[in-house]
Predicted model as a PDB file, atoms N, CA, C, CB and O in Angstrom, pLDDT in the B-factor column:
MODEL        1                                                                  
ATOM      1  N   MET A   1    -113.404 -57.292   8.006  1.00 56.00           N  
ATOM      2  CA  MET A   1    -112.563 -56.163   8.301  1.00 56.00           C  
ATOM      3  C   MET A   1    -112.601 -55.149   7.258  1.00 56.00           C  
ATOM      4  CB  MET A   1    -111.205 -56.574   8.510  1.00 56.00           C  
ATOM      5  O   MET A   1    -112.800 -55.591   6.127  1.00 56.00           O  
ATOM      6  N   PHE A   2    -112.460 -53.920   7.373  1.00 61.00           N  
ATOM      7  CA  PHE A   2    -112.689 -52.752   6.592  1.00 61.00           C  
ATOM      8  C   PHE A   2    -111.506 -52.857   5.406  1.00 61.00           C  
ATOM      9  CB  PHE A   2    -112.602 -51.335   7.581  1.00 61.00           C  
ATOM     10  O   PHE A   2    -111.814 -52.861   4.214  1.00 61.00           O  
ATOM     11  N   LEU A   3    -110.137 -52.939   5.865  1.00 63.00           N  
ATOM     12  CA  LEU A   3    -109.173 -52.942   4.921  1.00 63.00           C  
ATOM     13  C   LEU A   3    -109.141 -53.985   4.068  1.00 63.00           C  
ATOM     14  CB  LEU A   3    -108.069 -52.841   5.433  1.00 63.00           C  
ATOM     15  O   LEU A   3    -108.714 -53.829   2.924  1.00 63.00           O  
ATOM     16  N   SER A   4    -109.543 -55.059   4.469  1.00 66.00           N  
ATOM     17  CA  SER A   4    -109.502 -56.230   3.386  1.00 66.00           C  
ATOM     18  C   SER A   4    -110.085 -56.098   2.017  1.00 66.00           C  
ATOM     19  CB  SER A   4    -110.181 -57.368   3.907  1.00 66.00           C  
ATOM     20  O   SER A   4    -109.743 -56.717   1.009  1.00 66.00           O  
ATOM     21  N   ALA A   5    -111.083 -55.130   2.147  1.00 70.00           N  
ATOM     22  CA  ALA A   5    -111.752 -54.781   0.704  1.00 70.00           C  
ATOM     23  C   ALA A   5    -110.823 -54.046  -0.085  1.00 70.00           C  
ATOM     24  CB  ALA A   5    -113.090 -53.891   0.786  1.00 70.00           C  
ATOM     25  O   ALA A   5    -110.878 -54.143  -1.311  1.00 70.00           O  
ATOM     26  N   PHE A   6    -109.994 -53.339   0.456  1.00 79.00           N  
ATOM     27  CA  PHE A   6    -109.105 -52.462  -0.433  1.00 79.00           C  
ATOM     28  C   PHE A   6    -107.655 -53.296  -0.642  1.00 79.00           C  
ATOM     29  CB  PHE A   6    -108.845 -50.870   0.349  1.00 79.00           C  
ATOM     30  O   PHE A   6    -107.132 -53.238  -1.755  1.00 79.00           O  
ATOM     31  N   PHE A   7    -107.115 -53.942   0.253  1.00 82.00           N  
ATOM     32  CA  PHE A   7    -105.864 -54.635  -0.058  1.00 82.00           C  
ATOM     33  C   PHE A   7    -106.148 -56.015  -0.162  1.00 82.00           C  
ATOM     34  CB  PHE A   7    -104.791 -54.409   0.942  1.00 82.00           C  
ATOM     35  O   PHE A   7    -106.357 -56.745   0.808  1.00 82.00           O  
ATOM     36  N   THR A   8    -106.153 -56.415  -1.508  1.00 87.00           N  
ATOM     37  CA  THR A   8    -106.394 -57.891  -1.708  1.00 87.00           C  
ATOM     38  C   THR A   8    -104.958 -58.393  -2.061  1.00 87.00           C  
ATOM     39  CB  THR A   8    -107.552 -58.242  -2.937  1.00 87.00           C  
ATOM     40  O   THR A   8    -104.054 -57.631  -2.403  1.00 87.00           O  
ATOM     41  N   THR A   9    -104.837 -59.710  -1.948  1.00 89.00           N  
ATOM     42  CA  THR A   9    -103.523 -60.369  -2.082  1.00 89.00           C  
ATOM     43  C   THR A   9    -102.511 -59.854  -3.293  1.00 89.00           C  
ATOM     44  CB  THR A   9    -103.829 -61.871  -2.286  1.00 89.00           C  
ATOM     45  O   THR A   9    -101.298 -59.697  -3.157  1.00 89.00           O  
ATOM     46  N   GLY A  10    -103.211 -59.643  -4.409  1.00 91.00           N  
ATOM     47  CA  GLY A  10    -102.679 -59.218  -5.576  1.00 91.00           C  
ATOM     48  C   GLY A  10    -102.054 -57.659  -5.382  1.00 91.00           C  
ATOM     49  O   GLY A  10    -100.941 -57.333  -5.794  1.00 91.00           O  
ATOM     50  N   ARG A  11    -102.848 -56.895  -4.779  1.00 91.00           N  
ATOM     51  CA  ARG A  11    -102.405 -55.529  -4.622  1.00 91.00           C  
ATOM     52  C   ARG A  11    -101.050 -55.485  -3.543  1.00 91.00           C  
ATOM     53  CB  ARG A  11    -103.741 -54.621  -4.048  1.00 91.00           C  
ATOM     54  O   ARG A  11    -100.018 -54.840  -3.733  1.00 91.00           O  
ATOM     55  N   ILE A  12    -101.336 -56.285  -2.462  1.00 91.00           N  
ATOM     56  CA  ILE A  12    -100.236 -56.560  -1.604  1.00 91.00           C  
ATOM     57  C   ILE A  12     -98.918 -56.867  -2.147  1.00 91.00           C  
ATOM     58  CB  ILE A  12    -100.564 -57.558  -0.836  1.00 91.00           C  
ATOM     59  O   ILE A  12     -97.905 -56.257  -1.803  1.00 91.00           O  
ATOM     60  N   ILE A  13     -98.935 -57.790  -2.974  1.00 95.00           N  
ATOM     61  CA  ILE A  13     -97.818 -58.276  -3.903  1.00 95.00           C  
ATOM     62  C   ILE A  13     -97.376 -57.082  -4.783  1.00 95.00           C  
ATOM     63  CB  ILE A  13     -98.317 -59.532  -4.856  1.00 95.00           C  
ATOM     64  O   ILE A  13     -96.168 -56.876  -4.895  1.00 95.00           O  
ATOM     65  N   PHE A  14     -98.120 -56.409  -5.314  1.00 95.00           N  
ATOM     66  CA  PHE A  14     -97.736 -55.344  -6.320  1.00 95.00           C  
ATOM     67  C   PHE A  14     -97.121 -54.309  -5.371  1.00 95.00           C  
ATOM     68  CB  PHE A  14     -99.047 -54.725  -7.254  1.00 95.00           C  
ATOM     69  O   PHE A  14     -96.109 -53.802  -5.854  1.00 95.00           O  
ATOM     70  N   ILE A  15     -97.429 -53.886  -4.235  1.00 95.00           N  
ATOM     71  CA  ILE A  15     -97.000 -52.946  -3.343  1.00 95.00           C  
ATOM     72  C   ILE A  15     -95.578 -53.019  -2.880  1.00 95.00           C  
ATOM     73  CB  ILE A  15     -97.817 -52.995  -2.289  1.00 95.00           C  
ATOM     74  O   ILE A  15     -94.723 -52.135  -2.828  1.00 95.00           O  
ATOM     75  N   ILE A  16     -95.527 -54.335  -2.543  1.00 96.00           N  
ATOM     76  CA  ILE A  16     -94.151 -54.934  -2.081  1.00 96.00           C  
ATOM     77  C   ILE A  16     -93.099 -54.789  -3.223  1.00 96.00           C  
ATOM     78  CB  ILE A  16     -94.298 -56.552  -1.685  1.00 96.00           C  
ATOM     79  O   ILE A  16     -92.074 -54.122  -3.086  1.00 96.00           O  
ATOM     80  N   PHE A  17     -93.459 -55.524  -4.460  1.00 97.00           N  
ATOM     81  CA  PHE A  17     -92.760 -55.335  -5.608  1.00 97.00           C  
ATOM     82  C   PHE A  17     -92.292 -53.727  -5.911  1.00 97.00           C  
ATOM     83  CB  PHE A  17     -93.657 -55.908  -6.698  1.00 97.00           C  
ATOM     84  O   PHE A  17     -91.127 -53.354  -6.045  1.00 97.00           O  
ATOM     85  N   PHE A  18     -93.253 -53.053  -5.969  1.00 98.00           N  
ATOM     86  CA  PHE A  18     -93.126 -51.720  -6.259  1.00 98.00           C  
ATOM     87  C   PHE A  18     -92.185 -50.979  -5.269  1.00 98.00           C  
ATOM     88  CB  PHE A  18     -94.455 -51.131  -6.283  1.00 98.00           C  
ATOM     89  O   PHE A  18     -91.151 -50.423  -5.637  1.00 98.00           O  
ATOM     90  N   VAL A  19     -92.572 -51.011  -4.137  1.00 97.00           N  
ATOM     91  CA  VAL A  19     -91.688 -50.352  -3.176  1.00 97.00           C  
ATOM     92  C   VAL A  19     -90.059 -50.819  -3.345  1.00 97.00           C  
ATOM     93  CB  VAL A  19     -92.262 -50.725  -1.673  1.00 97.00           C  
ATOM     94  O   VAL A  19     -89.100 -50.056  -3.459  1.00 97.00           O  
ATOM     95  N   THR A  20     -90.044 -52.176  -3.329  1.00 98.00           N  
ATOM     96  CA  THR A  20     -88.688 -52.667  -3.427  1.00 98.00           C  
ATOM     97  C   THR A  20     -87.713 -52.137  -4.577  1.00 98.00           C  
ATOM     98  CB  THR A  20     -88.804 -54.086  -3.558  1.00 98.00           C  
ATOM     99  O   THR A  20     -86.526 -51.818  -4.505  1.00 98.00           O  
ATOM    100  N   ALA A  21     -88.706 -52.148  -5.796  1.00 98.00           N  
ATOM    101  CA  ALA A  21     -87.932 -51.869  -7.089  1.00 98.00           C  
ATOM    102  C   ALA A  21     -87.671 -50.330  -7.043  1.00 98.00           C  
ATOM    103  CB  ALA A  21     -88.800 -52.325  -8.498  1.00 98.00           C  
ATOM    104  O   ALA A  21     -86.627 -49.844  -7.478  1.00 98.00           O  
ATOM    105  N   PHE A  22     -88.712 -49.566  -6.474  1.00 97.00           N  
ATOM    106  CA  PHE A  22     -88.233 -48.101  -6.412  1.00 97.00           C  
ATOM    107  C   PHE A  22     -87.168 -47.776  -5.364  1.00 97.00           C  
ATOM    108  CB  PHE A  22     -89.418 -47.191  -6.124  1.00 97.00           C  
ATOM    109  O   PHE A  22     -86.272 -46.998  -5.693  1.00 97.00           O  
ATOM    110  N   VAL A  23     -87.180 -48.246  -4.254  1.00 97.00           N  
ATOM    111  CA  VAL A  23     -86.079 -47.865  -3.195  1.00 97.00           C  
ATOM    112  C   VAL A  23     -84.715 -48.430  -3.963  1.00 97.00           C  
ATOM    113  CB  VAL A  23     -86.368 -48.676  -1.513  1.00 97.00           C  
ATOM    114  O   VAL A  23     -83.697 -47.741  -4.032  1.00 97.00           O  
ATOM    115  N   SER A  24     -84.818 -49.792  -4.543  1.00 97.00           N  
ATOM    116  CA  SER A  24     -83.508 -50.109  -5.296  1.00 97.00           C  
ATOM    117  C   SER A  24     -82.845 -49.278  -6.272  1.00 97.00           C  
ATOM    118  CB  SER A  24     -83.667 -51.193  -5.955  1.00 97.00           C  
ATOM    119  O   SER A  24     -81.634 -49.058  -6.319  1.00 97.00           O  
ATOM    120  N   LEU A  25     -83.852 -48.776  -7.146  1.00 97.00           N  
ATOM    121  CA  LEU A  25     -83.402 -47.661  -8.073  1.00 97.00           C  
ATOM    122  C   LEU A  25     -83.008 -46.595  -7.534  1.00 97.00           C  
ATOM    123  CB  LEU A  25     -84.285 -47.251  -8.915  1.00 97.00           C  
ATOM    124  O   LEU A  25     -81.973 -46.091  -7.970  1.00 97.00           O  
ATOM    125  N   MET A  26     -83.639 -46.028  -6.564  1.00 94.00           N  
ATOM    126  CA  MET A  26     -83.318 -44.737  -5.907  1.00 94.00           C  
ATOM    127  C   MET A  26     -81.826 -44.813  -5.547  1.00 94.00           C  
ATOM    128  CB  MET A  26     -84.242 -44.467  -4.592  1.00 94.00           C  
ATOM    129  O   MET A  26     -80.973 -44.029  -5.962  1.00 94.00           O  
ATOM    130  N   ILE A  27     -81.607 -45.901  -4.685  1.00 94.00           N  
ATOM    131  CA  ILE A  27     -80.306 -46.193  -4.128  1.00 94.00           C  
ATOM    132  C   ILE A  27     -79.203 -46.252  -5.257  1.00 94.00           C  
ATOM    133  CB  ILE A  27     -80.375 -47.541  -3.344  1.00 94.00           C  
ATOM    134  O   ILE A  27     -78.133 -45.672  -5.077  1.00 94.00           O  
ATOM    135  N   TYR A  28     -79.476 -47.002  -6.505  1.00 94.00           N  
ATOM    136  CA  TYR A  28     -78.451 -47.116  -7.469  1.00 94.00           C  
ATOM    137  C   TYR A  28     -78.294 -45.785  -8.198  1.00 94.00           C  
ATOM    138  CB  TYR A  28     -78.751 -48.248  -8.427  1.00 94.00           C  
ATOM    139  O   TYR A  28     -77.193 -45.522  -8.682  1.00 94.00           O  
ATOM    140  N   SER A  29     -79.181 -45.030  -8.300  1.00 92.00           N  
ATOM    141  CA  SER A  29     -79.244 -43.704  -8.925  1.00 92.00           C  
ATOM    142  C   SER A  29     -78.496 -42.628  -8.020  1.00 92.00           C  
ATOM    143  CB  SER A  29     -80.775 -43.293  -9.152  1.00 92.00           C  
ATOM    144  O   SER A  29     -77.841 -41.706  -8.505  1.00 92.00           O  
ATOM    145  N   TYR A  30     -78.634 -42.806  -6.878  1.00 88.00           N  
ATOM    146  CA  TYR A  30     -77.959 -42.025  -5.940  1.00 88.00           C  
ATOM    147  C   TYR A  30     -76.453 -42.314  -5.849  1.00 88.00           C  
ATOM    148  CB  TYR A  30     -78.589 -42.214  -4.657  1.00 88.00           C  
ATOM    149  O   TYR A  30     -75.709 -41.335  -5.795  1.00 88.00           O  
ATOM    150  N   ARG A  31     -75.965 -43.439  -5.828  1.00 90.00           N  
ATOM    151  CA  ARG A  31     -74.624 -43.830  -5.694  1.00 90.00           C  
ATOM    152  C   ARG A  31     -74.042 -43.585  -7.125  1.00 90.00           C  
ATOM    153  CB  ARG A  31     -74.485 -45.349  -5.169  1.00 90.00           C  
ATOM    154  O   ARG A  31     -72.836 -43.343  -7.188  1.00 90.00           O  
ATOM    155  N   LYS A  32     -74.775 -43.623  -8.283  1.00 89.00           N  
ATOM    156  CA  LYS A  32     -74.234 -43.421  -9.521  1.00 89.00           C  
ATOM    157  C   LYS A  32     -73.992 -41.892  -9.649  1.00 89.00           C  
ATOM    158  CB  LYS A  32     -75.145 -43.999 -10.609  1.00 89.00           C  
ATOM    159  O   LYS A  32     -73.168 -41.552 -10.498  1.00 89.00           O  
ATOM    160  N   ASP A  33     -74.605 -40.923  -8.914  1.00 87.00           N  
ATOM    161  CA  ASP A  33     -74.303 -39.623  -9.334  1.00 87.00           C  
ATOM    162  C   ASP A  33     -73.833 -38.994  -7.830  1.00 87.00           C  
ATOM    163  CB  ASP A  33     -75.679 -38.844 -10.142  1.00 87.00           C  
ATOM    164  O   ASP A  33     -74.036 -37.808  -7.570  1.00 87.00           O  
ATOM    165  N   ILE A  34     -73.232 -39.846  -6.940  1.00 84.00           N  
ATOM    166  CA  ILE A  34     -72.817 -39.063  -5.837  1.00 84.00           C  
ATOM    167  C   ILE A  34     -71.774 -38.181  -5.979  1.00 84.00           C  
ATOM    168  CB  ILE A  34     -72.513 -39.799  -4.871  1.00 84.00           C  
ATOM    169  O   ILE A  34     -71.754 -37.309  -5.111  1.00 84.00           O  
ATOM    170  N   LYS A  35     -70.754 -38.128  -6.939  1.00 83.00           N  
ATOM    171  CA  LYS A  35     -69.844 -37.211  -7.289  1.00 83.00           C  
ATOM    172  C   LYS A  35     -70.214 -35.794  -7.645  1.00 83.00           C  
ATOM    173  CB  LYS A  35     -69.225 -37.721  -8.244  1.00 83.00           C  
ATOM    174  O   LYS A  35     -69.644 -34.779  -7.247  1.00 83.00           O  
ATOM    175  N   ASN A  36     -71.356 -35.882  -8.532  1.00 83.00           N  
ATOM    176  CA  ASN A  36     -72.143 -34.698  -8.927  1.00 83.00           C  
ATOM    177  C   ASN A  36     -72.760 -34.027  -7.586  1.00 83.00           C  
ATOM    178  CB  ASN A  36     -73.336 -35.146  -9.994  1.00 83.00           C  
ATOM    179  O   ASN A  36     -72.682 -32.801  -7.500  1.00 83.00           O  
ATOM    180  N   HIS A  37     -73.331 -34.711  -6.599  1.00 80.00           N  
ATOM    181  CA  HIS A  37     -73.886 -34.200  -5.357  1.00 80.00           C  
ATOM    182  C   HIS A  37     -72.730 -33.401  -4.789  1.00 80.00           C  
ATOM    183  CB  HIS A  37     -74.417 -35.363  -4.356  1.00 80.00           C  
ATOM    184  O   HIS A  37     -72.828 -32.195  -4.565  1.00 80.00           O  
ATOM    185  N   ASN A  38     -71.710 -34.055  -4.579  1.00 78.00           N  
ATOM    186  CA  ASN A  38     -70.812 -33.393  -3.740  1.00 78.00           C  
ATOM    187  C   ASN A  38     -70.245 -32.109  -4.345  1.00 78.00           C  
ATOM    188  CB  ASN A  38     -69.748 -34.306  -3.389  1.00 78.00           C  
ATOM    189  O   ASN A  38     -69.713 -31.231  -3.665  1.00 78.00           O  
ATOM    190  N   ARG A  39     -70.400 -32.060  -5.707  1.00 82.00           N  
ATOM    191  CA  ARG A  39     -69.771 -30.853  -6.407  1.00 82.00           C  
ATOM    192  C   ARG A  39     -70.621 -29.687  -6.398  1.00 82.00           C  
ATOM    193  CB  ARG A  39     -69.437 -31.141  -7.834  1.00 82.00           C  
ATOM    194  O   ARG A  39     -70.294 -28.552  -6.053  1.00 82.00           O  
ATOM    195  N   TYR A  40     -72.103 -30.208  -6.945  1.00 82.00           N  
ATOM    196  CA  TYR A  40     -73.063 -29.067  -7.099  1.00 82.00           C  
ATOM    197  C   TYR A  40     -73.888 -28.731  -5.955  1.00 82.00           C  
ATOM    198  CB  TYR A  40     -73.954 -29.316  -8.166  1.00 82.00           C  
ATOM    199  O   TYR A  40     -74.383 -27.604  -5.939  1.00 82.00           O  
ATOM    200  N   TYR A  41     -74.148 -29.644  -4.857  1.00 83.00           N  
ATOM    201  CA  TYR A  41     -75.000 -29.462  -3.920  1.00 83.00           C  
ATOM    202  C   TYR A  41     -74.255 -29.245  -2.590  1.00 83.00           C  
ATOM    203  CB  TYR A  41     -75.909 -30.542  -3.921  1.00 83.00           C  
ATOM    204  O   TYR A  41     -74.837 -29.462  -1.527  1.00 83.00           O  
ATOM    205  N   LYS A  42     -73.120 -28.867  -2.627  1.00 83.00           N  
ATOM    206  CA  LYS A  42     -72.349 -28.647  -1.298  1.00 83.00           C  
ATOM    207  C   LYS A  42     -73.023 -27.362  -0.476  1.00 83.00           C  
ATOM    208  CB  LYS A  42     -70.656 -28.325  -1.651  1.00 83.00           C  
ATOM    209  O   LYS A  42     -73.236 -26.219  -0.879  1.00 83.00           O  
ATOM    210  N   GLY A  43     -73.272 -27.944   0.777  1.00 85.00           N  
ATOM    211  CA  GLY A  43     -74.029 -26.856   1.693  1.00 85.00           C  
ATOM    212  C   GLY A  43     -75.467 -26.795   1.530  1.00 85.00           C  
ATOM    213  O   GLY A  43     -76.145 -25.969   2.142  1.00 85.00           O  
ATOM    214  N   ALA A  44     -75.982 -27.691   0.681  1.00 88.00           N  
ATOM    215  CA  ALA A  44     -77.510 -27.633   0.557  1.00 88.00           C  
ATOM    216  C   ALA A  44     -78.383 -27.962   1.794  1.00 88.00           C  
ATOM    217  CB  ALA A  44     -77.924 -28.586  -0.505  1.00 88.00           C  
ATOM    218  O   ALA A  44     -79.478 -27.468   2.058  1.00 88.00           O  
ATOM    219  N   GLY A  45     -77.633 -28.973   2.566  1.00 87.00           N  
ATOM    220  CA  GLY A  45     -78.426 -29.414   3.776  1.00 87.00           C  
ATOM    221  C   GLY A  45     -78.619 -28.082   4.682  1.00 87.00           C  
ATOM    222  O   GLY A  45     -79.704 -27.900   5.233  1.00 87.00           O  
ATOM    223  N   LYS A  46     -77.623 -27.210   4.821  1.00 93.00           N  
ATOM    224  CA  LYS A  46     -77.658 -26.098   5.697  1.00 93.00           C  
ATOM    225  C   LYS A  46     -78.792 -25.126   5.380  1.00 93.00           C  
ATOM    226  CB  LYS A  46     -76.362 -25.407   5.651  1.00 93.00           C  
ATOM    227  O   LYS A  46     -79.503 -24.604   6.238  1.00 93.00           O  
ATOM    228  N   LYS A  47     -78.889 -24.936   4.081  1.00 93.00           N  
ATOM    229  CA  LYS A  47     -79.985 -24.283   3.660  1.00 93.00           C  
ATOM    230  C   LYS A  47     -81.554 -24.774   3.738  1.00 93.00           C  
ATOM    231  CB  LYS A  47     -79.668 -24.081   2.467  1.00 93.00           C  
ATOM    232  O   LYS A  47     -82.541 -24.061   3.914  1.00 93.00           O  
ATOM    233  N   VAL A  48     -81.501 -26.103   3.569  1.00 93.00           N  
ATOM    234  CA  VAL A  48     -82.938 -26.757   3.919  1.00 93.00           C  
ATOM    235  C   VAL A  48     -83.093 -26.491   5.367  1.00 93.00           C  
ATOM    236  CB  VAL A  48     -83.065 -28.453   3.615  1.00 93.00           C  
ATOM    237  O   VAL A  48     -84.167 -26.021   5.741  1.00 93.00           O  
ATOM    238  N   VAL A  49     -82.273 -26.702   6.127  1.00 95.00           N  
ATOM    239  CA  VAL A  49     -82.361 -26.532   7.707  1.00 95.00           C  
ATOM    240  C   VAL A  49     -82.844 -25.078   8.074  1.00 95.00           C  
ATOM    241  CB  VAL A  49     -80.848 -26.797   8.434  1.00 95.00           C  
ATOM    242  O   VAL A  49     -83.694 -24.866   8.938  1.00 95.00           O  
ATOM    243  N   ILE A  50     -82.226 -24.104   7.341  1.00 96.00           N  
ATOM    244  CA  ILE A  50     -82.414 -22.624   7.791  1.00 96.00           C  
ATOM    245  C   ILE A  50     -83.748 -22.396   7.346  1.00 96.00           C  
ATOM    246  CB  ILE A  50     -81.356 -21.508   7.162  1.00 96.00           C  
ATOM    247  O   ILE A  50     -84.551 -21.956   8.170  1.00 96.00           O  
ATOM    248  N   TYR A  51     -84.133 -22.633   6.125  1.00 97.00           N  
ATOM    249  CA  TYR A  51     -85.287 -22.055   5.398  1.00 97.00           C  
ATOM    250  C   TYR A  51     -86.394 -23.121   5.959  1.00 97.00           C  
ATOM    251  CB  TYR A  51     -85.081 -21.998   3.592  1.00 97.00           C  
ATOM    252  O   TYR A  51     -87.503 -22.591   6.025  1.00 97.00           O  
ATOM    253  N   GLY A  52     -86.380 -24.470   6.376  1.00 96.00           N  
ATOM    254  CA  GLY A  52     -87.375 -25.007   7.139  1.00 96.00           C  
ATOM    255  C   GLY A  52     -87.578 -24.567   8.352  1.00 96.00           C  
ATOM    256  O   GLY A  52     -88.732 -24.253   8.642  1.00 96.00           O  
ATOM    257  N   GLY A  53     -86.572 -24.440   9.305  1.00 97.00           N  
ATOM    258  CA  GLY A  53     -86.539 -23.571  10.421  1.00 97.00           C  
ATOM    259  C   GLY A  53     -87.356 -22.179  10.423  1.00 97.00           C  
ATOM    260  O   GLY A  53     -88.132 -21.815  11.307  1.00 97.00           O  
ATOM    261  N   LEU A  54     -87.067 -21.580   9.419  1.00 97.00           N  
ATOM    262  CA  LEU A  54     -87.921 -20.163   9.151  1.00 97.00           C  
ATOM    263  C   LEU A  54     -89.287 -20.523   8.906  1.00 97.00           C  
ATOM    264  CB  LEU A  54     -87.408 -19.255   7.825  1.00 97.00           C  
ATOM    265  O   LEU A  54     -90.100 -19.843   9.532  1.00 97.00           O  
ATOM    266  N   ILE A  55     -89.713 -21.339   8.220  1.00 97.00           N  
ATOM    267  CA  ILE A  55     -91.016 -21.596   7.871  1.00 97.00           C  
ATOM    268  C   ILE A  55     -91.817 -21.943   9.149  1.00 97.00           C  
ATOM    269  CB  ILE A  55     -91.062 -22.688   6.839  1.00 97.00           C  
ATOM    270  O   ILE A  55     -92.915 -21.459   9.424  1.00 97.00           O  
ATOM    271  N   VAL A  56     -91.058 -22.940   9.980  1.00 96.00           N  
ATOM    272  CA  VAL A  56     -91.573 -23.264  11.263  1.00 96.00           C  
ATOM    273  C   VAL A  56     -91.784 -22.214  12.166  1.00 96.00           C  
ATOM    274  CB  VAL A  56     -90.796 -24.129  11.859  1.00 96.00           C  
ATOM    275  O   VAL A  56     -92.814 -22.216  12.841  1.00 96.00           O  
ATOM    276  N   LEU A  57     -90.769 -21.111  12.301  1.00 96.00           N  
ATOM    277  CA  LEU A  57     -90.962 -20.086  13.120  1.00 96.00           C  
ATOM    278  C   LEU A  57     -92.059 -19.148  12.659  1.00 96.00           C  
ATOM    279  CB  LEU A  57     -89.755 -19.435  13.285  1.00 96.00           C  
ATOM    280  O   LEU A  57     -92.706 -18.488  13.472  1.00 96.00           O  
ATOM    281  N   ILE A  58     -92.256 -19.092  11.420  1.00 94.00           N  
ATOM    282  CA  ILE A  58     -93.270 -18.143  11.012  1.00 94.00           C  
ATOM    283  C   ILE A  58     -94.670 -18.630  11.255  1.00 94.00           C  
ATOM    284  CB  ILE A  58     -93.108 -17.817   9.586  1.00 94.00           C  
ATOM    285  O   ILE A  58     -95.562 -17.885  11.659  1.00 94.00           O  
ATOM    286  N   PHE A  59     -94.849 -20.044  10.968  1.00 94.00           N  
ATOM    287  CA  PHE A  59     -95.974 -20.683  11.311  1.00 94.00           C  
ATOM    288  C   PHE A  59     -96.447 -20.785  12.644  1.00 94.00           C  
ATOM    289  CB  PHE A  59     -95.881 -21.770  10.895  1.00 94.00           C  
ATOM    290  O   PHE A  59     -97.638 -20.813  12.953  1.00 94.00           O  
ATOM    291  N   MET A  60     -95.349 -20.847  13.536  1.00 93.00           N  
ATOM    292  CA  MET A  60     -95.608 -20.864  15.233  1.00 93.00           C  
ATOM    293  C   MET A  60     -96.004 -19.279  15.615  1.00 93.00           C  
ATOM    294  CB  MET A  60     -93.969 -21.396  16.234  1.00 93.00           C  
ATOM    295  O   MET A  60     -96.818 -18.997  16.495  1.00 93.00           O  
ATOM    296  N   ALA A  61     -95.337 -18.362  14.857  1.00 91.00           N  
ATOM    297  CA  ALA A  61     -95.655 -16.917  15.350  1.00 91.00           C  
ATOM    298  C   ALA A  61     -97.055 -16.876  14.811  1.00 91.00           C  
ATOM    299  CB  ALA A  61     -94.613 -15.615  14.750  1.00 91.00           C  
ATOM    300  O   ALA A  61     -97.930 -16.611  15.635  1.00 91.00           O  
ATOM    301  N   ILE A  62     -97.397 -17.081  13.633  1.00 90.00           N  
ATOM    302  CA  ILE A  62     -98.885 -16.778  13.212  1.00 90.00           C  
ATOM    303  C   ILE A  62     -99.812 -17.507  14.207  1.00 90.00           C  
ATOM    304  CB  ILE A  62     -99.227 -17.303  11.638  1.00 90.00           C  
ATOM    305  O   ILE A  62    -100.676 -16.917  14.856  1.00 90.00           O  
ATOM    306  N   ARG A  63     -99.575 -18.805  14.280  1.00 89.00           N  
ATOM    307  CA  ARG A  63    -100.341 -19.683  15.327  1.00 89.00           C  
ATOM    308  C   ARG A  63    -100.624 -19.256  16.756  1.00 89.00           C  
ATOM    309  CB  ARG A  63     -99.630 -20.878  15.486  1.00 89.00           C  
ATOM    310  O   ARG A  63    -101.689 -19.377  17.361  1.00 89.00           O  
ATOM    311  N   PHE A  64     -99.468 -18.727  17.195  1.00 88.00           N  
ATOM    312  CA  PHE A  64     -99.502 -18.041  18.706  1.00 88.00           C  
ATOM    313  C   PHE A  64     -99.994 -16.723  18.929  1.00 88.00           C  
ATOM    314  CB  PHE A  64     -98.184 -17.934  19.275  1.00 88.00           C  
ATOM    315  O   PHE A  64    -100.612 -16.375  19.934  1.00 88.00           O  
ATOM    316  N   LEU A  65     -99.668 -15.922  17.850  1.00 87.00           N  
ATOM    317  CA  LEU A  65     -99.932 -14.623  18.087  1.00 87.00           C  
ATOM    318  C   LEU A  65    -101.358 -14.257  17.623  1.00 87.00           C  
ATOM    319  CB  LEU A  65     -98.911 -13.814  17.448  1.00 87.00           C  
ATOM    320  O   LEU A  65    -102.068 -13.397  18.143  1.00 87.00           O  
ATOM    321  N   TRP A  66    -101.659 -15.006  16.610  1.00 82.00           N  
ATOM    322  CA  TRP A  66    -103.208 -14.599  15.821  1.00 82.00           C  
ATOM    323  C   TRP A  66    -103.993 -15.734  15.922  1.00 82.00           C  
ATOM    324  CB  TRP A  66    -103.166 -14.206  14.108  1.00 82.00           C  
ATOM    325  O   TRP A  66    -105.130 -15.541  15.491  1.00 82.00           O  
ATOM    326  N   GLY A  67    -103.785 -16.858  16.343  1.00 69.00           N  
ATOM    327  CA  GLY A  67    -104.557 -17.980  16.622  1.00 69.00           C  
ATOM    328  C   GLY A  67    -105.424 -18.142  17.927  1.00 69.00           C  
ATOM    329  O   GLY A  67    -105.231 -17.353  18.852  1.00 69.00           O  
ATOM    330  N   HIS A  68    -106.310 -19.071  18.029  1.00 60.00           N  
ATOM    331  CA  HIS A  68    -107.111 -19.015  19.278  1.00 60.00           C  
ATOM    332  C   HIS A  68    -106.576 -19.863  20.218  1.00 60.00           C  
ATOM    333  CB  HIS A  68    -108.503 -19.352  19.100  1.00 60.00           C  
ATOM    334  O   HIS A  68    -107.098 -19.961  21.329  1.00 60.00           O  
TER     335      HIS A  68                                                      
ENDMDL                                                                          
END                                                                             
């Protein structure tokens, strides 16, 4: 099998440990700073949606108007 050369048992164990530790620390960090998130980043989700939608619209316009 092609992937067995890249993913040995030690690497799989390391990946599982790393992902588990990383996600746990991210959840801990977010919960610790949730008061600051509510104060400083209020309404940030709307901005992300608006700017993301704008980028998608520009990409679609370029793709359909000047693409093949």
